[in-house]
N, C-alpha and C positions, 0 to 999 in steps of 0.2 A: 743512351738507352740502357735501362737497367735489366739485369739478367733475372729471370724468374727462378725461384728455387723449386726443385722437384718436391711435390707434396708427399709426405710419408703416408702410406695407405692406412697405417694404424692410428694416426692422429685424427681427432674430430675436425670436421669442416667448420670454418668460421662463417657465421651468417650475419656478420655485422652490417652488411650492405642491404639486407632484407628489412623492409619497413612493414609493420603490421597495418592492415587495412582496418578502418573503423567498422564496427558491427552495426548493421542496420536492421531494424525490426519493421516489418510491414504489417499493417493492420488489415483485417478482413473487411471487405466492403459490407456495410450494414452491421447490425448488432447481433444477428442470429447466425449461427454456424449452419452449414449444410448438414442435413441428417446423415448419419453413417448407415450404410446398408446393413441389414440383418444378415449375419453369416450363418444362421441356423438353416438347416435343410431337413424339415420333418420327414419328407419322403425318403431321403437318403439315409437318415437315421433309422427309420423303420425297416428299410431294406437291409441295413447292416445288422440290426437286431435279429431279423429273420435268418440271415446267412449264418451268423455265429450260433444261434440256437439250433439250426439245422445241422451244423458241423458236430455239435455235441450230441445230437440225437442219432446221427449216423454212426458215431463211434462211442457207444455207451460207457466204455471204461476210460475214455480220454480224461486225463487230469493235467491241466496246464497252469503254470504260474503266469502272472501278468506279462512277464518278459517273454515267455515262450509264445503266449497268445499274440503279442505284438508282432513277433517275427512271422508266425504262421499266417496271420490275417493281414499283414502288411500295414499296420496302423501305428500312429504315434502313441507313445506311452500314456499320455493323459486321456486321449480318446478311448483307447482300448480299456483302460481301467474303469472309466465311466460306463462303458457298454457292459462290461462284465458285472459291475455292481448293479446296474439296472436289471440284468437278467437274474441276478441273485435276489433282488427285491421282488421281482415277479414270481419267483419260485422255480424258475427253469434250471438254475444252477445253485450249487451250495458252495460257500467259501469255507475251505478247510482251515484248521488251526495254523498250518504252515503257509497260508496265503494263496494256495492253489485253488482252482475251481474245477468242479466235477458236476456232471449232470445229476439232478435230483432223481432218485428212483421213483418210479410210478407206484402209488400206494393203492 
């Protein structure tokens, strides 16, 4: 019987006994793929627009950067930026030179 050497914890393990498995590719049945569900939620988006518009109306002097708005409203960066831009296009908000958003003054 041969004695086993203690493996040094710093040395890499040898994987010469491991054999790779061949890669198999499955085809979908039929030629057409299943349609992907639409992830858009128009009612949810409208509700979010109302909520953020209302927050700016409740605090007229509020000035938020997109990062601050994300934290305040609990939204992902890309969603929050699109919502703020949409409110700016509607005329509810104004985007300042520094990138922050503030409520447009009533004329």
